[in-house]
PyMOL Python script that loads the backbone (N, CA, C, O; Angstrom):
from pymol import cmd

cmd.read_pdbstr("""\
ATOM      1  N   MET A   1      21.411  -0.061 -24.535  1.00  0.00           N
ATOM      2  CA  MET A   1      19.951  -0.859 -24.591  1.00  0.00           C
ATOM      3  C   MET A   1      19.345  -0.704 -23.479  1.00  0.00           C
ATOM      4  O   MET A   1      20.112  -0.914 -22.540  1.00  0.00           O
ATOM      5  N   ILE A   2      18.198  -0.401 -23.131  1.00  0.00           N
ATOM      6  CA  ILE A   2      17.699  -0.258 -22.079  1.00  0.00           C
ATOM      7  C   ILE A   2      17.180  -1.570 -21.326  1.00  0.00           C
ATOM      8  O   ILE A   2      16.587  -2.358 -22.064  1.00  0.00           O
ATOM      9  N   ASP A   3      17.286  -1.897 -20.136  1.00  0.00           N
ATOM     10  CA  ASP A   3      16.580  -3.090 -19.492  1.00  0.00           C
ATOM     11  C   ASP A   3      15.559  -2.544 -18.916  1.00  0.00           C
ATOM     12  O   ASP A   3      15.625  -1.532 -18.218  1.00  0.00           O
ATOM     13  N   ALA A   4      14.499  -3.207 -19.179  1.00  0.00           N
ATOM     14  CA  ALA A   4      13.255  -2.840 -18.256  1.00  0.00           C
ATOM     15  C   ALA A   4      12.986  -3.902 -17.116  1.00  0.00           C
ATOM     16  O   ALA A   4      12.983  -5.126 -17.251  1.00  0.00           O
ATOM     17  N   LYS A   5      12.801  -3.310 -16.181  1.00  0.00           N
ATOM     18  CA  LYS A   5      12.694  -4.317 -14.718  1.00  0.00           C
ATOM     19  C   LYS A   5      11.339  -3.595 -13.903  1.00  0.00           C
ATOM     20  O   LYS A   5      10.901  -2.469 -13.665  1.00  0.00           O
ATOM     21  N   VAL A   6      10.984  -5.072 -13.644  1.00  0.00           N
ATOM     22  CA  VAL A   6       9.434  -4.845 -12.943  1.00  0.00           C
ATOM     23  C   VAL A   6       9.750  -4.778 -11.217  1.00  0.00           C
ATOM     24  O   VAL A   6      10.133  -5.716 -10.518  1.00  0.00           O
ATOM     25  N   LEU A   7       9.439  -3.270 -10.756  1.00  0.00           N
ATOM     26  CA  LEU A   7       9.757  -3.153  -9.238  1.00  0.00           C
ATOM     27  C   LEU A   7       9.159  -3.862  -8.158  1.00  0.00           C
ATOM     28  O   LEU A   7       7.940  -3.924  -8.324  1.00  0.00           O
ATOM     29  N   ASP A   8       9.441  -4.269  -7.400  1.00  0.00           N
ATOM     30  CA  ASP A   8       8.714  -4.667  -6.300  1.00  0.00           C
ATOM     31  C   ASP A   8       8.359  -3.767  -5.578  1.00  0.00           C
ATOM     32  O   ASP A   8       9.089  -2.788  -5.425  1.00  0.00           O
ATOM     33  N   ARG A   9       6.919  -3.890  -4.834  1.00  0.00           N
ATOM     34  CA  ARG A   9       6.113  -2.884  -3.995  1.00  0.00           C
ATOM     35  C   ARG A   9       6.099  -3.446  -2.750  1.00  0.00           C
ATOM     36  O   ARG A   9       6.152  -4.616  -2.371  1.00  0.00           O
ATOM     37  N   SER A  10       5.993  -2.100  -2.021  1.00  0.00           N
ATOM     38  CA  SER A  10       6.013  -2.453  -0.415  1.00  0.00           C
ATOM     39  C   SER A  10       4.922  -1.435   0.162  1.00  0.00           C
ATOM     40  O   SER A  10       4.755  -0.261  -0.168  1.00  0.00           O
ATOM     41  N   PHE A  11       4.323  -2.081   0.974  1.00  0.00           N
ATOM     42  CA  PHE A  11       3.272  -1.145   1.568  1.00  0.00           C
ATOM     43  C   PHE A  11       3.265  -0.751   2.958  1.00  0.00           C
ATOM     44  O   PHE A  11       3.620  -1.621   3.753  1.00  0.00           O
ATOM     45  N   THR A  12       2.918   0.441   3.443  1.00  0.00           N
ATOM     46  CA  THR A  12       3.152   0.815   4.727  1.00  0.00           C
ATOM     47  C   THR A  12       1.941   1.189   5.200  1.00  0.00           C
ATOM     48  O   THR A  12       1.072   1.762   4.542  1.00  0.00           O
ATOM     49  N   TYR A  13       1.876   0.866   6.342  1.00  0.00           N
ATOM     50  CA  TYR A  13       0.540   1.437   7.555  1.00  0.00           C
ATOM     51  C   TYR A  13       0.859   1.709   8.472  1.00  0.00           C
ATOM     52  O   TYR A  13       1.335   0.784   9.130  1.00  0.00           O
ATOM     53  N   ASN A  14       0.829   2.998   9.091  1.00  0.00           N
ATOM     54  CA  ASN A  14       1.137   3.442  10.612  1.00  0.00           C
ATOM     55  C   ASN A  14       2.427   2.949  10.957  1.00  0.00           C
ATOM     56  O   ASN A  14       2.591   2.484  12.085  1.00  0.00           O
ATOM     57  N   GLY A  15       3.433   2.989  10.080  1.00  0.00           N
ATOM     58  CA  GLY A  15       4.637   2.684  10.647  1.00  0.00           C
ATOM     59  C   GLY A  15       4.972   1.091  10.463  1.00  0.00           C
ATOM     60  O   GLY A  15       6.105   0.692  10.733  1.00  0.00           O
ATOM     61  N   MET A  16       4.045   0.266  10.037  1.00  0.00           N
ATOM     62  CA  MET A  16       4.476  -1.068   9.632  1.00  0.00           C
ATOM     63  C   MET A  16       4.498  -1.279   8.139  1.00  0.00           C
ATOM     64  O   MET A  16       3.736  -0.808   7.295  1.00  0.00           O
ATOM     65  N   LYS A  17       5.296  -1.903   8.023  1.00  0.00           N
ATOM     66  CA  LYS A  17       5.511  -2.678   6.468  1.00  0.00           C
ATOM     67  C   LYS A  17       4.704  -3.946   6.243  1.00  0.00           C
ATOM     68  O   LYS A  17       4.776  -4.930   6.978  1.00  0.00           O
ATOM     69  N   LEU A  18       3.974  -3.849   5.227  1.00  0.00           N
ATOM     70  CA  LEU A  18       3.094  -4.955   5.035  1.00  0.00           C
ATOM     71  C   LEU A  18       3.692  -5.649   3.748  1.00  0.00           C
ATOM     72  O   LEU A  18       4.177  -4.991   2.828  1.00  0.00           O
ATOM     73  N   PRO A  19       3.632  -6.834   3.753  1.00  0.00           N
ATOM     74  CA  PRO A  19       4.325  -7.628   2.229  1.00  0.00           C
ATOM     75  C   PRO A  19       3.256  -7.395   1.084  1.00  0.00           C
ATOM     76  O   PRO A  19       2.039  -7.439   1.264  1.00  0.00           O
ATOM     77  N   ASP A  20       3.666  -7.231   0.307  1.00  0.00           N
ATOM     78  CA  ASP A  20       2.752  -7.407  -1.036  1.00  0.00           C
ATOM     79  C   ASP A  20       2.308  -8.781  -1.242  1.00  0.00           C
ATOM     80  O   ASP A  20       3.062  -9.661  -1.656  1.00  0.00           O
ATOM     81  N   PRO A  21       0.856  -8.994  -0.898  1.00  0.00           N
ATOM     82  CA  PRO A  21       0.464 -10.627  -0.965  1.00  0.00           C
ATOM     83  C   PRO A  21       0.302 -10.726  -2.586  1.00  0.00           C
ATOM     84  O   PRO A  21       0.244 -11.901  -2.948  1.00  0.00           O
ATOM     85  N   ASP A  22       0.233  -9.970  -3.437  1.00  0.00           N
ATOM     86  CA  ASP A  22       0.207 -10.705  -4.747  1.00  0.00           C
ATOM     87  C   ASP A  22       0.511  -9.412  -5.667  1.00  0.00           C
ATOM     88  O   ASP A  22      -0.296  -8.484  -5.621  1.00  0.00           O
ATOM     89  N   PRO A  23       1.659  -9.319  -6.510  1.00  0.00           N
ATOM     90  CA  PRO A  23       2.163  -8.432  -7.345  1.00  0.00           C
ATOM     91  C   PRO A  23       0.739  -8.081  -8.339  1.00  0.00           C
ATOM     92  O   PRO A  23       0.331  -6.921  -8.396  1.00  0.00           O
ATOM     93  N   ARG A  24       0.207  -8.937  -8.925  1.00  0.00           N
ATOM     94  CA  ARG A  24      -0.853  -8.948  -9.822  1.00  0.00           C
ATOM     95  C   ARG A  24      -2.204  -8.017  -9.488  1.00  0.00           C
ATOM     96  O   ARG A  24      -3.001  -7.646 -10.350  1.00  0.00           O
ATOM     97  N   MET A  25      -2.301  -7.710  -8.023  1.00  0.00           N
ATOM     98  CA  MET A  25      -3.175  -7.008  -7.489  1.00  0.00           C
ATOM     99  C   MET A  25      -3.212  -5.573  -7.348  1.00  0.00           C
ATOM    100  O   MET A  25      -2.183  -5.032  -6.943  1.00  0.00           O
ATOM    101  N   THR A  26      -4.071  -4.969  -7.572  1.00  0.00           N
ATOM    102  CA  THR A  26      -4.180  -3.496  -7.659  1.00  0.00           C
ATOM    103  C   THR A  26      -3.867  -2.918  -6.103  1.00  0.00           C
ATOM    104  O   THR A  26      -4.201  -3.661  -5.181  1.00  0.00           O
ATOM    105  N   PRO A  27      -3.291  -1.727  -5.799  1.00  0.00           N
ATOM    106  CA  PRO A  27      -3.005  -1.342  -4.562  1.00  0.00           C
ATOM    107  C   PRO A  27      -4.508  -1.330  -3.933  1.00  0.00           C
ATOM    108  O   PRO A  27      -4.560  -1.550  -2.723  1.00  0.00           O
ATOM    109  N   GLU A  28      -5.762  -1.095  -4.628  1.00  0.00           N
ATOM    110  CA  GLU A  28      -6.802  -1.093  -3.860  1.00  0.00           C
ATOM    111  C   GLU A  28      -7.373  -2.569  -3.530  1.00  0.00           C
ATOM    112  O   GLU A  28      -8.239  -2.665  -2.660  1.00  0.00           O
ATOM    113  N   GLU A  29      -6.978  -3.553  -4.103  1.00  0.00           N
ATOM    114  CA  GLU A  29      -7.356  -4.898  -3.726  1.00  0.00           C
ATOM    115  C   GLU A  29      -6.417  -5.074  -2.502  1.00  0.00           C
ATOM    116  O   GLU A  29      -6.975  -5.471  -1.479  1.00  0.00           O
ATOM    117  N   VAL A  30      -5.199  -4.864  -2.447  1.00  0.00           N
ATOM    118  CA  VAL A  30      -4.392  -5.304  -1.458  1.00  0.00           C
ATOM    119  C   VAL A  30      -4.848  -4.441  -0.025  1.00  0.00           C
ATOM    120  O   VAL A  30      -4.532  -4.881   1.080  1.00  0.00           O
ATOM    121  N   LYS A  31      -5.537  -3.312  -0.167  1.00  0.00           N
ATOM    122  CA  LYS A  31      -5.906  -2.357   0.821  1.00  0.00           C
ATOM    123  C   LYS A  31      -6.980  -3.114   1.500  1.00  0.00           C
ATOM    124  O   LYS A  31      -7.149  -3.123   2.719  1.00  0.00           O
ATOM    125  N   ALA A  32      -7.988  -4.008   0.270  1.00  0.00           N
ATOM    126  CA  ALA A  32      -9.263  -4.524   1.033  1.00  0.00           C
ATOM    127  C   ALA A  32      -8.661  -5.859   1.580  1.00  0.00           C
ATOM    128  O   ALA A  32      -9.220  -6.283   2.592  1.00  0.00           O
ATOM    129  N   ILE A  33      -7.712  -6.532   1.134  1.00  0.00           N
ATOM    130  CA  ILE A  33      -7.354  -7.823   2.044  1.00  0.00           C
ATOM    131  C   ILE A  33      -6.797  -7.294   3.323  1.00  0.00           C
ATOM    132  O   ILE A  33      -7.204  -7.849   4.343  1.00  0.00           O
ATOM    133  N   TYR A  34      -5.839  -6.207   3.468  1.00  0.00           N
ATOM    134  CA  TYR A  34      -5.328  -6.100   4.934  1.00  0.00           C
ATOM    135  C   TYR A  34      -6.363  -5.138   5.746  1.00  0.00           C
ATOM    136  O   TYR A  34      -6.200  -4.779   6.912  1.00  0.00           O
ATOM    137  N   SER A  35      -7.504  -4.775   4.871  1.00  0.00           N
ATOM    138  CA  SER A  35      -8.699  -4.211   5.974  1.00  0.00           C
ATOM    139  C   SER A  35      -9.262  -5.347   6.823  1.00  0.00           C
ATOM    140  O   SER A  35      -9.690  -5.031   7.933  1.00  0.00           O
ATOM    141  N   HIS A  36      -9.312  -6.435   6.507  1.00  0.00           N
ATOM    142  CA  HIS A  36      -9.746  -7.622   7.447  1.00  0.00           C
ATOM    143  C   HIS A  36      -8.962  -7.516   8.767  1.00  0.00           C
ATOM    144  O   HIS A  36      -9.448  -7.624   9.893  1.00  0.00           O
ATOM    145  N   GLN A  37      -7.790  -7.309   8.481  1.00  0.00           N
ATOM    146  CA  GLN A  37      -6.590  -7.348   9.792  1.00  0.00           C
ATOM    147  C   GLN A  37      -6.524  -5.867  10.457  1.00  0.00           C
ATOM    148  O   GLN A  37      -6.123  -5.576  11.584  1.00  0.00           O
ATOM    149  N   TYR A  38      -7.011  -5.046   9.482  1.00  0.00           N
ATOM    150  CA  TYR A  38      -6.753  -3.417  10.040  1.00  0.00           C
ATOM    151  C   TYR A  38      -7.969  -2.708   9.646  1.00  0.00           C
ATOM    152  O   TYR A  38      -7.831  -1.819   8.806  1.00  0.00           O
ATOM    153  N   PRO A  39      -9.311  -2.984  10.177  1.00  0.00           N
ATOM    154  CA  PRO A  39     -10.616  -2.330   9.869  1.00  0.00           C
ATOM    155  C   PRO A  39     -10.595  -0.789   9.622  1.00  0.00           C
ATOM    156  O   PRO A  39     -11.514  -0.234   9.020  1.00  0.00           O
ATOM    157  N   GLU A  40      -9.562  -0.150  10.087  1.00  0.00           N
ATOM    158  CA  GLU A  40      -9.475   0.927   9.937  1.00  0.00           C
ATOM    159  C   GLU A  40      -9.066   1.502   8.468  1.00  0.00           C
ATOM    160  O   GLU A  40      -9.313   2.623   8.023  1.00  0.00           O
ATOM    161  N   LEU A  41      -8.413   0.493   7.875  1.00  0.00           N
ATOM    162  CA  LEU A  41      -7.972   0.795   6.619  1.00  0.00           C
ATOM    163  C   LEU A  41      -9.170   0.826   5.316  1.00  0.00           C
ATOM    164  O   LEU A  41      -8.925   1.124   4.147  1.00  0.00           O
ATOM    165  N   ALA A  42     -10.422   0.457   5.845  1.00  0.00           N
ATOM    166  CA  ALA A  42     -11.482   0.321   4.778  1.00  0.00           C
ATOM    167  C   ALA A  42     -11.491   2.013   4.400  1.00  0.00           C
ATOM    168  O   ALA A  42     -11.715   2.257   3.214  1.00  0.00           O
ATOM    169  N   THR A  43     -11.294   3.041   5.190  1.00  0.00           N
ATOM    170  CA  THR A  43     -11.551   4.157   4.876  1.00  0.00           C
ATOM    171  C   THR A  43     -10.335   4.923   4.506  1.00  0.00           C
ATOM    172  O   THR A  43     -10.372   6.123   4.232  1.00  0.00           O
ATOM    173  N   ALA A  44      -9.298   4.231   4.505  1.00  0.00           N
ATOM    174  CA  ALA A  44      -7.931   4.739   4.312  1.00  0.00           C
ATOM    175  C   ALA A  44      -7.723   5.106   2.922  1.00  0.00           C
ATOM    176  O   ALA A  44      -8.213   4.391   2.048  1.00  0.00           O
ATOM    177  N   ALA A  45      -6.904   6.366   2.550  1.00  0.00           N
ATOM    178  CA  ALA A  45      -6.589   6.538   1.128  1.00  0.00           C
ATOM    179  C   ALA A  45      -5.057   5.990   0.892  1.00  0.00           C
ATOM    180  O   ALA A  45      -4.209   5.857   1.775  1.00  0.00           O
ATOM    181  N   ILE A  46      -4.922   5.741  -0.322  1.00  0.00           N
ATOM    182  CA  ILE A  46      -3.777   5.219  -0.471  1.00  0.00           C
ATOM    183  C   ILE A  46      -2.652   6.031  -1.494  1.00  0.00           C
ATOM    184  O   ILE A  46      -2.860   6.114  -2.705  1.00  0.00           O
ATOM    185  N   THR A  47      -1.452   6.607  -0.847  1.00  0.00           N
ATOM    186  CA  THR A  47      -0.451   7.499  -1.576  1.00  0.00           C
ATOM    187  C   THR A  47       0.499   6.550  -2.218  1.00  0.00           C
ATOM    188  O   THR A  47       0.657   5.364  -1.930  1.00  0.00           O
ATOM    189  N   GLY A  48       1.121   7.266  -3.151  1.00  0.00           N
ATOM    190  CA  GLY A  48       2.067   6.693  -3.898  1.00  0.00           C
ATOM    191  C   GLY A  48       1.799   6.300  -5.454  1.00  0.00           C
ATOM    192  O   GLY A  48       0.831   6.768  -6.053  1.00  0.00           O
ATOM    193  N   PRO A  49       2.688   5.442  -6.045  1.00  0.00           N
ATOM    194  CA  PRO A  49       3.696   5.186  -5.566  1.00  0.00           C
ATOM    195  C   PRO A  49       4.913   5.854  -5.720  1.00  0.00           C
ATOM    196  O   PRO A  49       5.216   6.234  -6.851  1.00  0.00           O
ATOM    197  N   GLU A  50       5.821   6.109  -4.582  1.00  0.00           N
ATOM    198  CA  GLU A  50       7.204   6.684  -4.759  1.00  0.00           C
ATOM    199  C   GLU A  50       8.284   5.518  -4.916  1.00  0.00           C
ATOM    200  O   GLU A  50       8.199   4.413  -4.381  1.00  0.00           O
ATOM    201  N   ALA A  51       9.141   5.887  -5.605  1.00  0.00           N
ATOM    202  CA  ALA A  51      10.292   5.149  -5.903  1.00  0.00           C
ATOM    203  C   ALA A  51      11.379   5.210  -4.786  1.00  0.00           C
ATOM    204  O   ALA A  51      12.107   6.185  -4.595  1.00  0.00           O
ATOM    205  N   ALA A  52      11.398   4.083  -4.093  1.00  0.00           N
ATOM    206  CA  ALA A  52      12.404   4.404  -3.029  1.00  0.00           C
ATOM    207  C   ALA A  52      13.305   2.591  -3.119  1.00  0.00           C
ATOM    208  O   ALA A  52      12.934   1.499  -2.689  1.00  0.00           O
ATOM    209  N   GLY A  53      14.650   3.045  -3.929  1.00  0.00           N
ATOM    210  CA  GLY A  53      15.574   2.220  -4.239  1.00  0.00           C
ATOM    211  C   GLY A  53      14.871   1.368  -5.320  1.00  0.00           C
ATOM    212  O   GLY A  53      14.291   1.966  -6.226  1.00  0.00           O
ATOM    213  N   ASP A  54      14.877   0.184  -5.296  1.00  0.00           N
ATOM    214  CA  ASP A  54      14.588  -0.754  -6.170  1.00  0.00           C
ATOM    215  C   ASP A  54      13.134  -0.969  -6.123  1.00  0.00           C
ATOM    216  O   ASP A  54      12.741  -1.727  -7.009  1.00  0.00           O
ATOM    217  N   ARG A  55      12.349  -0.573  -5.441  1.00  0.00           N
ATOM    218  CA  ARG A  55      10.982  -0.934  -5.323  1.00  0.00           C
ATOM    219  C   ARG A  55       9.998   0.319  -5.201  1.00  0.00           C
ATOM    220  O   ARG A  55      10.511   1.422  -5.014  1.00  0.00           O
ATOM    221  N   LEU A  56       8.544   0.198  -5.302  1.00  0.00           N
ATOM    222  CA  LEU A  56       7.861   1.308  -5.539  1.00  0.00           C
ATOM    223  C   LEU A  56       6.960   1.294  -4.049  1.00  0.00           C
ATOM    224  O   LEU A  56       6.443   0.243  -3.668  1.00  0.00           O
ATOM    225  N   GLN A  57       6.856   2.351  -3.394  1.00  0.00           N
ATOM    226  CA  GLN A  57       6.377   2.232  -1.719  1.00  0.00           C
ATOM    227  C   GLN A  57       5.110   3.007  -2.065  1.00  0.00           C
ATOM    228  O   GLN A  57       5.006   4.014  -2.766  1.00  0.00           O
ATOM    229  N   TYR A  58       4.279   2.396  -1.494  1.00  0.00           N
ATOM    230  CA  TYR A  58       2.662   2.620  -1.188  1.00  0.00           C
ATOM    231  C   TYR A  58       2.388   2.916   0.037  1.00  0.00           C
ATOM    232  O   TYR A  58       2.954   2.207   0.869  1.00  0.00           O
ATOM    233  N   SER A  59       1.661   3.783   0.452  1.00  0.00           N
ATOM    234  CA  SER A  59       1.455   3.894   2.038  1.00  0.00           C
ATOM    235  C   SER A  59      -0.277   4.144   2.067  1.00  0.00           C
ATOM    236  O   SER A  59      -0.964   4.788   1.275  1.00  0.00           O
ATOM    237  N   PHE A  60      -0.598   3.540   3.031  1.00  0.00           N
ATOM    238  CA  PHE A  60      -2.028   3.587   3.366  1.00  0.00           C
ATOM    239  C   PHE A  60      -2.267   4.693   4.444  1.00  0.00           C
ATOM    240  O   PHE A  60      -1.719   4.498   5.529  1.00  0.00           O
ATOM    241  N   VAL A  61      -2.914   5.679   4.311  1.00  0.00           N
ATOM    242  CA  VAL A  61      -3.087   6.919   5.270  1.00  0.00           C
ATOM    243  C   VAL A  61      -4.440   7.174   5.771  1.00  0.00           C
ATOM    244  O   VAL A  61      -5.278   7.696   5.037  1.00  0.00           O
ATOM    245  N   ARG A  62      -4.698   6.838   6.965  1.00  0.00           N
ATOM    246  CA  ARG A  62      -5.910   6.791   7.958  1.00  0.00           C
ATOM    247  C   ARG A  62      -6.598   8.047   7.541  1.00  0.00           C
ATOM    248  O   ARG A  62      -5.936   9.084   7.500  1.00  0.00           O
ATOM    249  N   ALA A  63      -7.779   8.053   7.248  1.00  0.00           N
ATOM    250  CA  ALA A  63      -8.503   9.241   6.813  1.00  0.00           C
ATOM    251  C   ALA A  63      -8.812   9.793   8.372  1.00  0.00           C
ATOM    252  O   ALA A  63      -8.986   9.134   9.397  1.00  0.00           O
ATOM    253  N   ILE A  64      -8.816  11.121   8.184  1.00  0.00           N
ATOM    254  CA  ILE A  64      -8.862  12.061   9.607  1.00  0.00           C
ATOM    255  C   ILE A  64     -10.417  12.401   9.542  1.00  0.00           C
ATOM    256  O   ILE A  64     -11.021  12.753   8.529  1.00  0.00           O
ATOM    257  N   GLY A  65     -10.942  12.229  10.800  1.00  0.00           N
ATOM    258  CA  GLY A  65     -12.355  12.928  11.228  1.00  0.00           C
ATOM    259  C   GLY A  65     -12.651  12.470  12.430  1.00  0.00           C
ATOM    260  O   GLY A  65     -11.847  11.816  13.094  1.00  0.00           O
ATOM    261  N   THR A  66     -13.706  12.738  12.781  1.00  0.00           N
ATOM    262  CA  THR A  66     -14.238  12.643  14.247  1.00  0.00           C
ATOM    263  C   THR A  66     -15.610  12.038  13.984  1.00  0.00           C
ATOM    264  O   THR A  66     -16.524  12.229  13.182  1.00  0.00           O
ATOM    265  N   LYS A  67     -15.302  11.044  15.235  1.00  0.00           N
ATOM    266  CA  LYS A  67     -16.739   9.893  15.434  1.00  0.00           C
ATOM    267  C   LYS A  67     -17.985  10.519  15.944  1.00  0.00           C
ATOM    268  O   LYS A  67     -17.994  11.519  16.661  1.00  0.00           O
ATOM    269  N   GLY A  68     -18.937   9.935  15.572  1.00  0.00           N
ATOM    270  CA  GLY A  68     -20.134  10.498  16.038  1.00  0.00           C
ATOM    271  C   GLY A  68     -21.054  11.296  15.404  1.00  0.00           C
ATOM    272  O   GLY A  68     -22.053  11.686  16.007  1.00  0.00           O
TER     273      GLY A  68
END
""", "prot")
cmd.dss("prot")
cmd.show_as("cartoon", "prot")
cmd.util.cbc("prot")
cmd.orient("prot")
């Protein structure tokens, strides 16, 4: 018999671990929540999920570009 298990999610940005505010939210919704605290997340890309032990790891990656 195979047991199905829901994996916890974790999010990282710029080396910081960010808690999952609500497992029912999509990664895009989580990014929108954190963009209030980190405005540069508004244009960040989401990478993942990657399996990391017993959790799924998502990363917010800042868009690279120039201002002006």
